[in-house]
C-alpha positions in Angstrom: 93.2 83.2 86.3 92.6 82.4 82.7 91.9 78.9 81.4 94.9 79.2 79.1 97.3 79.3 82.1 99.1 76.3 83.6 101.3 76.8 86.7 103.7 74.4 88.4 105.4 75.2 91.6 109.1 74.3 91.4 110.2 75.5 94.8 108.0 76.6 97.7 109.7 76.7 101.1 107.1 77.5 103.8 109.5 77.6 106.8 111.8 80.6 105.9 114.7 78.2 105.2 115.4 79.9 101.9 115.4 83.5 103.4 113.2 85.8 101.4 112.1 83.1 98.8 108.4 82.3 98.9 107.9 80.4 95.6 109.3 79.8 92.2 106.7 78.8 89.6 106.9 77.7 86.0 103.9 79.3 84.1 102.8 78.5 80.6 100.3 80.8 79.0 98.4 80.3 75.7 98.3 83.2 73.3 96.2 86.0 74.8 95.9 84.3 78.2 96.6 86.2 81.4 96.6 86.0 85.2 93.6 88.4 85.5 93.8 91.6 87.5 95.1 90.7 90.9 96.6 92.4 94.0 100.0 92.1 95.5 101.5 93.9 98.6 104.8 93.5 100.4 106.3 91.1 97.8 108.7 91.4 94.9 107.8 89.3 91.8 110.7 88.5 89.5 109.6 87.3 86.1 112.0 85.7 83.7 110.5 85.1 80.2 111.8 81.8 78.8 110.0 82.0 75.5 107.2 84.0 73.9 106.2 87.4 75.2 104.3 88.8 78.2 102.7 92.3 78.4 102.8 93.6 81.9 100.0 96.1 82.8 100.7 98.4 85.6 102.0 101.9 85.4 102.1 101.7 81.7 102.4 98.7 79.5 105.8 97.0 79.1 106.3 93.9 76.9 108.8 91.3 78.1 110.4 89.0 75.5 112.4 85.8 75.8 115.4 86.5 78.1 113.9 89.7 79.6 113.5 90.0 83.4 110.7 92.0 84.9 111.1 93.1 88.6 107.8 94.1 90.2 108.1 95.6 93.6 104.5 95.6 95.0 105.4 97.7 98.1 102.4 99.2 99.7 100.1 97.4 97.2 99.1 97.4 93.6 96.7 95.7 91.1 98.2 94.5 87.9 97.8 91.9 85.1 100.1 90.1 82.7 98.9 88.8 79.3 100.7 86.5 76.9 101.4 87.8 73.4 100.4 86.1 70.1 103.1 83.5 70.6 102.1 82.6 74.1 104.5 82.8 77.0 106.7 80.5 79.1 107.7 82.3 82.3 109.5 81.6 85.6 107.8 83.7 88.3 109.8 84.1 91.6 108.1 85.6 94.6 110.3 87.1 97.3 109.1 88.6 100.6 109.8 92.3 100.5 113.2 93.5 101.8 111.7 96.7 103.3 108.1 97.3 104.1 106.3 100.5 103.1 108.0 101.1 99.8 106.3 102.7 96.9 105.3 100.2 94.2 107.4 100.0 91.1 108.2 97.9 88.0 111.5 97.7 86.2 112.4 95.8 83.0 115.9 94.3 82.3 116.2 93.7 78.6 118.0 90.7 77.1 121.2 91.7 75.4 122.5 89.5 72.6 126.0 90.9 73.4 126.0 89.7 77.0 124.6 86.1 77.2 125.0 85.8 81.0 125.3 87.9 84.1 123.9 89.2 87.3 120.6 91.1 87.4 120.5 94.0 89.9 117.4 93.4 92.0 117.9 96.4 94.2 117.9 94.4 97.4 120.7 93.0 99.7 119.3 89.6 100.5 118.8 88.1 97.0 120.8 87.9 93.8 119.9 86.5 90.4 122.3 85.3 87.8 120.8 84.5 84.3 122.4 82.8 81.3 121.2 81.8 77.9 123.3 78.8 76.9 123.5 78.1 73.2 123.3 74.7 71.7 126.7 72.9 71.7 127.9 75.2 74.5 128.6 74.6 78.2 128.9 77.4 80.8 130.1 77.5 84.3 127.4 78.7 86.7 127.8 80.2 90.2 126.7 78.3 93.3 123.1 78.8 94.4 119.6 77.6 93.9 119.6 76.6 90.2 116.6 76.6 87.8 117.3 75.2 84.3 114.9 75.3 81.4 115.6 73.2 78.4 113.5 72.6 75.4 111.8 69.6 77.1 111.7 70.3 80.8 112.2 72.8 83.6 113.8 71.7 86.9 115.2 73.2 90.1 118.3 71.9 91.9 119.2 72.5 95.5 121.6 75.3 96.3 125.2 74.2 96.0 127.1 75.3 99.1 130.5 75.9 97.4 131.9 76.2 93.9 130.4 76.4 90.5 128.5 73.9 88.3 128.2 73.5 84.6 125.2 73.5 82.3 125.1 72.5 78.7 122.8 74.1 76.1 120.5 74.8 74.7 119.1 76.0 78.0 118.1 79.1 80.0 119.6 79.1 83.5 118.7 81.1 86.6 120.7 80.9 89.8 119.4 82.4 93.0 121.8 83.3 95.8 119.7 84.0 98.9 120.5 85.3 102.4 119.5 82.2 104.3 119.3 84.0 107.7 115.9 83.2 109.2 113.7 86.2 108.5 111.6 87.8 111.2 108.4 86.3 109.6 109.6 82.7 109.8 107.7 80.5 112.3 109.4 77.9 114.5 
Protein backbone atom coordinates (compact mmCIF):
# COMPACT_ATOMS: atom_id res chain seq x y z
CA UNK A 1 0.00 0.00 0.00
CA UNK A 2 1.06 3.55 -0.65
CA UNK A 3 1.98 5.95 2.12
CA UNK A 4 -0.77 8.30 0.88
CA UNK A 5 -3.50 5.84 1.92
CA UNK A 6 -5.35 5.69 5.24
CA UNK A 7 -7.89 2.98 5.87
CA UNK A 8 -10.37 2.56 8.71
CA UNK A 9 -12.52 -0.55 9.14
CA UNK A 10 -16.11 0.42 9.90
CA UNK A 11 -17.60 -3.09 10.05
CA UNK A 12 -15.71 -6.39 10.18
CA UNK A 13 -17.77 -9.37 11.36
CA UNK A 14 -15.55 -12.44 11.70
CA UNK A 15 -18.20 -14.98 12.65
CA UNK A 16 -20.44 -15.02 9.57
CA UNK A 17 -23.22 -13.18 11.42
CA UNK A 18 -23.58 -10.70 8.53
CA UNK A 19 -23.89 -13.36 5.84
CA UNK A 20 -21.50 -12.65 2.97
CA UNK A 21 -20.14 -9.40 4.46
CA UNK A 22 -16.44 -9.61 5.32
CA UNK A 23 -15.56 -5.94 5.81
CA UNK A 24 -16.54 -2.35 5.09
CA UNK A 25 -13.59 0.06 5.07
CA UNK A 26 -13.38 3.82 4.68
CA UNK A 27 -10.30 4.63 2.59
CA UNK A 28 -8.78 8.05 1.95
CA UNK A 29 -6.14 8.35 -0.76
CA UNK A 30 -3.98 11.39 -1.45
CA UNK A 31 -3.64 12.48 -5.10
CA UNK A 32 -1.79 9.77 -7.06
CA UNK A 33 -1.78 7.31 -4.14
CA UNK A 34 -2.93 3.75 -4.70
CA UNK A 35 -3.26 0.35 -3.12
CA UNK A 36 -0.40 -1.18 -5.11
CA UNK A 37 -0.91 -4.18 -7.36
CA UNK A 38 -2.56 -6.88 -5.26
CA UNK A 39 -4.37 -10.20 -5.68
CA UNK A 40 -7.98 -11.13 -4.92
CA UNK A 41 -9.84 -14.42 -5.38
CA UNK A 42 -13.31 -15.62 -4.35
CA UNK A 43 -14.38 -12.18 -3.18
CA UNK A 44 -16.52 -9.35 -4.56
CA UNK A 45 -15.26 -5.83 -3.81
CA UNK A 46 -17.83 -3.05 -4.08
CA UNK A 47 -16.30 0.44 -4.15
CA UNK A 48 -18.48 3.52 -3.64
CA UNK A 49 -16.59 6.75 -4.38
CA UNK A 50 -17.67 9.42 -1.88
CA UNK A 51 -15.49 12.19 -3.31
CA UNK A 52 -12.62 12.63 -5.74
CA UNK A 53 -11.83 10.02 -8.37
CA UNK A 54 -10.30 6.56 -8.51
CA UNK A 55 -8.79 4.85 -11.58
CA UNK A 56 -9.27 1.09 -11.52
CA UNK A 57 -6.64 -0.90 -13.38
CA UNK A 58 -7.72 -4.38 -14.48
CA UNK A 59 -9.14 -5.39 -17.84
CA UNK A 60 -8.80 -1.82 -19.10
CA UNK A 61 -8.80 1.36 -17.09
CA UNK A 62 -12.06 2.76 -15.71
CA UNK A 63 -12.23 5.96 -13.68
CA UNK A 64 -14.83 6.17 -10.95
CA UNK A 65 -16.03 9.59 -9.81
CA UNK A 66 -18.05 10.72 -6.78
CA UNK A 67 -21.24 8.67 -6.54
CA UNK A 68 -20.04 5.92 -8.90
CA UNK A 69 -20.06 2.30 -7.77
CA UNK A 70 -17.45 -0.20 -8.97
CA UNK A 71 -18.22 -3.91 -8.64
CA UNK A 72 -15.16 -6.15 -8.88
CA UNK A 73 -15.88 -9.86 -8.99
CA UNK A 74 -12.47 -11.47 -8.37
CA UNK A 75 -13.74 -14.97 -9.13
CA UNK A 76 -10.92 -17.42 -9.84
CA UNK A 77 -8.38 -14.67 -9.17
CA UNK A 78 -6.93 -11.44 -10.53
CA UNK A 79 -4.30 -8.81 -9.82
CA UNK A 80 -5.40 -5.17 -9.94
CA UNK A 81 -4.64 -1.70 -8.61
CA UNK A 82 -6.65 1.43 -7.88
CA UNK A 83 -5.05 4.89 -7.97
CA UNK A 84 -6.54 8.21 -6.83
CA UNK A 85 -6.87 11.02 -9.33
CA UNK A 86 -5.43 14.54 -9.04
CA UNK A 87 -8.16 15.39 -6.50
CA UNK A 88 -7.51 12.35 -4.28
CA UNK A 89 -10.25 9.87 -3.38
CA UNK A 90 -12.53 9.07 -0.46
CA UNK A 91 -13.95 5.56 -0.94
CA UNK A 92 -16.07 2.99 0.86
CA UNK A 93 -14.72 -0.49 0.04
CA UNK A 94 -17.03 -3.37 0.89
CA UNK A 95 -15.74 -6.93 0.70
CA UNK A 96 -18.24 -9.76 0.21
CA UNK A 97 -17.46 -13.47 0.14
CA UNK A 98 -18.20 -14.74 -3.36
CA UNK A 99 -21.74 -15.99 -3.97
CA UNK A 100 -20.54 -18.70 -6.37
CA UNK A 101 -17.03 -20.13 -6.53
CA UNK A 102 -15.20 -20.59 -9.82
CA UNK A 103 -16.62 -17.58 -11.69
CA UNK A 104 -14.57 -15.70 -14.24
CA UNK A 105 -13.25 -12.37 -12.92
CA UNK A 106 -15.07 -9.21 -13.98
CA UNK A 107 -15.46 -5.52 -13.26
CA UNK A 108 -18.56 -3.41 -13.76
CA UNK A 109 -19.07 0.30 -13.22
CA UNK A 110 -22.39 1.88 -12.23
CA UNK A 111 -22.26 5.58 -13.04
CA UNK A 112 -23.78 8.28 -10.89
CA UNK A 113 -26.83 9.83 -12.48
CA UNK A 114 -27.81 13.37 -11.57
CA UNK A 115 -31.36 12.45 -12.62
CA UNK A 116 -31.70 9.61 -10.09
CA UNK A 117 -30.25 10.66 -6.76
CA UNK A 118 -31.05 7.36 -5.02
CA UNK A 119 -31.78 3.74 -5.74
CA UNK A 120 -30.75 0.10 -5.75
CA UNK A 121 -27.52 -1.05 -7.39
CA UNK A 122 -27.72 -4.45 -9.09
CA UNK A 123 -24.85 -6.48 -7.67
CA UNK A 124 -25.73 -9.61 -9.64
CA UNK A 125 -25.99 -11.81 -6.55
CA UNK A 126 -28.97 -13.05 -4.51
CA UNK A 127 -27.56 -12.64 -0.99
CA UNK A 128 -26.63 -8.93 -0.93
CA UNK A 129 -28.37 -5.74 -2.01
CA UNK A 130 -27.01 -2.18 -2.00
CA UNK A 131 -29.06 1.01 -1.90
CA UNK A 132 -27.20 4.30 -2.49
CA UNK A 133 -28.41 7.89 -2.09
CA UNK A 134 -26.84 11.29 -2.39
CA UNK A 135 -28.75 13.55 -0.02
CA UNK A 136 -28.53 17.24 -0.85
CA UNK A 137 -28.15 19.96 1.77
CA UNK A 138 -31.46 20.97 3.34
CA UNK A 139 -32.99 17.62 2.24
CA UNK A 140 -34.06 14.57 4.23
CA UNK A 141 -34.71 11.17 2.65
CA UNK A 142 -36.29 7.95 3.85
CA UNK A 143 -33.85 5.06 3.63
CA UNK A 144 -34.67 1.33 3.65
CA UNK A 145 -33.90 -0.98 6.56
CA UNK A 146 -30.44 -2.51 6.59
CA UNK A 147 -26.83 -1.94 7.60
CA UNK A 148 -26.45 1.80 7.06
CA UNK A 149 -23.22 3.65 6.26
CA UNK A 150 -23.52 7.45 6.23
CA UNK A 151 -20.81 9.82 5.01
CA UNK A 152 -21.17 13.50 5.85
CA UNK A 153 -18.69 16.29 5.29
CA UNK A 154 -17.15 15.65 8.72
CA UNK A 155 -17.49 11.92 9.45
CA UNK A 156 -18.33 8.44 8.21
CA UNK A 157 -20.21 6.03 10.46
CA UNK A 158 -21.99 2.70 10.27
CA UNK A 159 -25.21 1.88 12.12
CA UNK A 160 -26.50 -1.59 12.93
CA UNK A 161 -29.07 -3.08 10.61
CA UNK A 162 -32.59 -2.05 11.43
CA UNK A 163 -34.88 -5.07 11.59
CA UNK A 164 -38.00 -3.33 10.31
CA UNK A 165 -39.08 -0.12 8.71
CA UNK A 166 -37.19 2.76 7.23
CA UNK A 167 -35.08 5.49 8.73
CA UNK A 168 -34.38 9.07 7.70
CA UNK A 169 -31.10 10.78 6.86
CA UNK A 170 -30.57 14.52 6.42
CA UNK A 171 -28.06 16.03 4.02
CA UNK A 172 -25.63 16.81 2.85
CA UNK A 173 -24.63 13.16 2.97
CA UNK A 174 -23.96 10.03 0.97
CA UNK A 175 -25.83 6.98 2.27
CA UNK A 176 -25.25 3.29 1.54
CA UNK A 177 -27.64 0.67 2.91
CA UNK A 178 -26.70 -3.01 2.78
CA UNK A 179 -29.39 -5.68 2.95
CA UNK A 180 -27.67 -9.01 3.54
CA UNK A 181 -28.92 -12.58 3.68
CA UNK A 182 -27.98 -13.35 7.25
CA UNK A 183 -28.20 -17.13 6.94
CA UNK A 184 -24.97 -18.59 8.27
CA UNK A 185 -22.78 -19.30 5.28
CA UNK A 186 -20.99 -22.61 4.88
CA UNK A 187 -17.63 -20.97 5.71
CA UNK A 188 -18.77 -19.65 9.10
CA UNK A 189 -17.08 -21.28 12.06
CA UNK A 190 -18.94 -22.11 15.28
